[in-house]
C-alpha positions in Angstrom: -45.2 2.3 -78.5 -43.4 2.8 -81.8 -39.6 3.5 -82.3 -40.1 7.3 -82.7 -42.2 7.6 -79.5 -39.6 5.5 -77.6 -36.8 7.7 -78.9 -38.7 10.8 -77.8 -38.9 9.5 -74.2 -35.2 8.4 -74.3 -34.3 12.0 -75.4 -36.2 13.4 -72.5 -34.5 11.0 -70.1 -31.1 12.1 -71.6 -31.9 15.7 -70.8 -32.6 14.8 -67.1 -29.4 12.7 -66.9 -27.3 15.6 -68.3 -28.7 17.8 -65.6 -27.9 15.4 -62.8 -24.3 16.4 -62.1 -25.2 20.1 -62.0 -28.1 19.3 -59.5 -25.6 17.4 -57.4 -22.9 20.1 -57.5 -25.1 23.0 -56.7 -27.6 21.4 -54.3 -28.2 23.6 -51.2 -26.0 26.4 -52.8 -27.2 30.0 -53.1 -28.0 31.2 -56.6 -28.7 34.9 -57.1 -30.7 35.9 -60.1 -30.9 39.4 -61.4 -34.2 39.6 -63.2 -34.7 42.4 -65.7 -35.0 43.3 -69.4 -37.5 41.8 -71.8 -38.0 38.8 -69.5 -39.9 41.3 -67.2 -42.0 42.8 -69.9 -43.1 39.8 -72.0 -45.7 37.7 -70.2 -44.6 34.4 -71.7 -40.9 35.1 -70.9 -41.9 36.2 -67.4 -43.7 32.9 -66.9 -40.7 31.0 -68.2 -38.3 32.7 -65.8 -40.5 32.1 -62.8 -40.9 28.4 -63.8 -37.1 28.1 -64.1 -36.5 29.6 -60.6 -39.2 27.4 -59.1 -37.6 24.3 -60.6 -34.2 25.4 -59.2 -35.8 25.7 -55.8 -37.5 22.3 -56.0 -34.3 20.4 -57.0 -32.5 21.8 -54.0 -30.9 25.1 -55.0 -31.4 28.2 -52.9 -32.4 30.9 -55.4 -32.7 34.6 -54.6 -34.3 37.0 -57.1 -33.2 40.6 -57.3 -35.5 42.4 -59.8 -35.4 45.7 -61.7 -38.3 47.6 -63.1 -36.9 50.6 -65.0 -39.3 50.4 -67.9 -42.3 50.3 -65.7 -40.9 53.2 -63.6 -40.6 55.3 -66.8 -44.1 54.3 -67.9 -45.6 55.4 -64.6 -43.6 58.7 -64.5 -45.2 59.4 -67.9 -48.7 58.6 -66.5 -48.3 61.1 -63.7 -46.9 63.8 -66.0 -43.3 63.5 -65.0 -40.3 63.2 -67.3 -37.7 60.4 -67.0 -34.2 61.8 -67.0 -30.9 60.0 -67.2 -27.2 60.9 -66.8 -24.5 58.4 -67.8 -27.1 55.7 -67.9 -28.4 56.4 -64.4 -31.8 57.6 -63.6 -31.9 61.1 -62.2 -34.0 60.6 -59.0 -35.4 63.6 -57.2 -37.8 63.1 -54.3 -41.0 62.8 -56.4 -39.3 60.4 -58.8 -38.1 58.3 -55.8 -41.7 58.2 -54.5 -42.9 56.8 -57.9 -40.0 54.4 -58.2 -40.6 52.9 -54.8 -44.3 52.5 -55.5 -43.7 50.8 -58.8 -40.9 48.5 -57.6 -43.0 47.3 -54.7 -45.8 46.6 -57.1 -43.5 44.6 -59.3 -42.2 42.8 -56.3 -45.5 41.6 -55.1 -46.6 40.5 -58.6 -43.5 38.2 -58.7 -44.4 36.9 -55.3 -47.8 36.0 -56.5 -46.5 34.2 -59.6 -44.0 32.1 -57.5 -46.6 31.2 -54.9 -49.0 30.2 -57.8 -46.5 27.5 -58.6 -46.6 26.1 -55.0 -43.4 27.8 -53.6 -43.3 29.9 -50.5 -42.0 33.4 -51.5 -41.4 36.6 -49.6 -40.9 39.9 -51.2 -38.7 42.3 -49.4 -37.2 45.8 -50.0 -33.6 46.5 -49.4 -34.9 48.8 -46.6 -36.3 45.8 -44.7 -34.0 44.8 -41.8 -31.3 47.1 -43.2 -30.7 44.7 -46.0 -29.1 47.2 -48.4 -27.3 50.2 -46.8 -26.1 52.8 -49.2 -24.2 56.0 -49.8 -25.2 58.6 -52.4 -24.0 57.6 -55.9 -22.7 60.2 -58.3 -22.7 60.1 -62.1 -19.4 61.5 -63.4 -19.2 63.7 -60.3 -22.7 65.0 -60.8 -25.4 64.8 -58.1 -28.3 62.7 -59.6 -30.5 62.7 -56.5 -31.6 59.7 -54.5 -29.5 57.0 -56.3 -27.6 54.8 -54.0 -24.4 52.8 -54.0 -24.5 49.7 -51.8 -21.9 50.0 -49.0 -23.2 47.2 -46.8 -25.4 44.1 -47.1 -27.1 42.6 -44.0 -27.2 39.1 -45.5 -28.7 37.6 -42.4 -32.1 38.9 -43.6 -31.9 36.7 -46.7 -30.2 33.8 -44.9 -33.0 33.5 -42.3 -35.6 33.4 -45.1 -33.7 30.7 -47.0 -33.3 28.6 -43.8 -37.1 28.8 -43.4 -37.5 27.5 -47.0 -38.7 30.8 -48.5 -37.7 32.1 -51.8 -36.6 35.8 -51.2 -37.5 38.3 -53.9 -35.6 41.6 -53.4 -36.7 45.1 -54.5 -33.6 47.3 -55.1 -34.4 50.1 -52.7 -32.1 51.0 -49.8 -31.4 53.6 -47.0 -28.5 55.7 -46.0 -27.3 56.4 -42.5 -29.9 59.1 -42.1 -32.7 56.7 -43.2 -33.3 58.5 -46.5 -34.6 56.2 -49.3 -32.5 55.5 -52.4 -33.1 53.8 -55.7 -30.3 51.2 -56.5 -29.3 49.8 -59.9 -30.6 46.2 -59.8 -27.3 44.9 -61.2 -25.4 46.6 -58.4 -27.8 45.2 -55.8 -27.6 41.7 -57.1 -23.8 41.8 -57.3 -23.5 43.1 -53.7 -25.9 40.5 -52.3 -24.1 37.6 -54.2 -20.7 38.9 -53.0 -21.8 39.1 -49.3 -23.4 35.7 -49.4 -20.5 34.1 -51.4 -23.1 32.8 -53.7 -22.2 29.8 -55.9 -23.8 31.5 -58.9 -24.9 34.9 -60.0 -27.0 35.2 -63.2 -27.8 38.5 -65.0 -30.8 38.2 -67.3 -30.2 40.6 -70.2 -31.4 41.4 -73.7 -28.1 40.2 -75.3 -26.8 36.7 -75.8 -23.6 37.3 -73.8 -20.1 38.9 -74.4 -18.8 39.0 -77.9 -15.2 39.4 -79.0 -16.7 41.4 -81.9 -20.2 42.6 -81.3 -20.9 42.8 -85.1 -20.0 39.2 -85.5 -22.6 37.1 -83.6 -20.5 34.0 -84.1 -17.8 35.5 -81.8 -19.8 34.9 -78.6 -17.4 34.0 -75.7 -18.7 31.1 -73.6 -16.2 31.4 -70.7 -14.2 34.4 -69.5 -11.8 35.1 -66.6 -11.4 38.6 -65.1 -8.1 39.1 -66.8 -9.5 38.2 -70.2 -12.5 40.4 -69.7 -10.3 43.4 -68.7 -8.3 42.8 -71.9 -11.5 43.0 -74.0 -12.4 46.2 -72.2 -9.0 47.7 -73.0 -9.3 46.6 -76.6 -12.7 48.4 -76.9 -14.6 45.1 -77.5 -16.9 45.8 -74.5 -18.6 49.2 -74.5 -21.8 51.1 -73.6 -24.3 49.4 -71.4 -22.4 46.1 -71.3 -19.4 47.8 -69.7 -20.9 48.2 -66.2 -22.5 44.7 -66.4 -19.1 43.1 -67.2 -17.4 45.1 -64.4 -20.1 43.7 -62.1 -19.2 40.2 -63.2 -15.5 40.8 -62.7 -16.0 42.2 -59.2 -18.3 39.4 -58.2 -15.9 36.7 -59.3 -13.0 38.4 -57.6 -15.0 38.8 -54.4 -15.7 35.0 -54.1 -18.8 34.2 -56.3 -17.8 31.0 -58.0 -19.6 31.6 -61.3 -21.3 34.6 -62.8 -23.4 34.3 -65.9 -24.7 36.8 -68.5 -27.8 35.1 -70.0 -30.2 36.1 -72.8 -33.5 36.5 -71.0 -35.3 36.6 -74.3 -34.7 32.8 -74.7 -37.4 30.7 -73.0 -36.1 28.8 -70.0 -32.7 30.5 -70.4 -31.7 29.8 -66.8 -32.2 26.0 -67.1 -30.3 25.9 -70.4 -27.4 27.8 -68.9 -27.3 26.0 -65.6 -28.2 22.4 -66.5 -26.4 21.9 -69.9 -22.8 21.4 -70.7 -22.6 24.0 -73.4 -24.8 26.7 -71.8 -26.2 29.6 -73.8 -24.5 32.7 -72.5 -21.2 33.9 -71.1 -19.9 32.5 -67.8 -17.2 34.3 -65.7 -14.9 32.2 -63.6 -11.8 33.0 -61.6 -9.8 30.3 -63.4 -10.7 28.1 -66.3 -10.7 24.3 -66.0 -8.8 22.3 -68.6 -12.1 21.6 -70.4 -12.9 25.3 -70.6 -9.5 26.5 -72.0 
């Protein structure tokens, strides 16, 4: 073996050693992953994410996947001659649209189960309707009725806890029911946040199509690696966080303040983004914490 080959193997060993303290720290801890964006559309990225989650499971984490499927819902609505409508970024969901959305999300759910099990991990796909996992009230968009769109009011976390204790990887479809057993579509970010909060998860990761939170969106060198809720609120007040990032950042703030130790916004377009964010010192996205350590200040 020549020197170059030896160095290559030493570099690989170094990567594993760097990951060791994170594996020790988060062993047997619940990690909620909101899976969406480009990582659900591109086949190579999809494979990368599933490999990452599988590895997290195999090294002792307790991952829970909460997935979206908005692009595929819109595609199927077009196939059946229906128009996708939105108000304030929320899908207007009448009864026929809800029927299509539930069909598509369940299809996506079982495809993810198949991929995980193909890597040798036991997975179970569940809807928020199963066991009363996600109980909702009707959600309004700026005071307007947008149909069967739900806001999570209660999470029956025992459904997920029981699966984790039996060594399954739960994959959750963001559909819930109200008190009258009507079916509602739920924003996947909201569902992931609610589940992570109720379970007091150690980590909640949002896979997105952006690198993270910027102090100035037009300056890509201004990516902020670590934020506290107070710092994030200041950025919102200053107008640095707007548009589609605003509800996502609010989800991060709420989750941290409700007891989730660390919340990550991660660029799902980067292969193996979850491993890079969770097992390396520098990470690749923005992490939200209640208080910064001396090293993070």
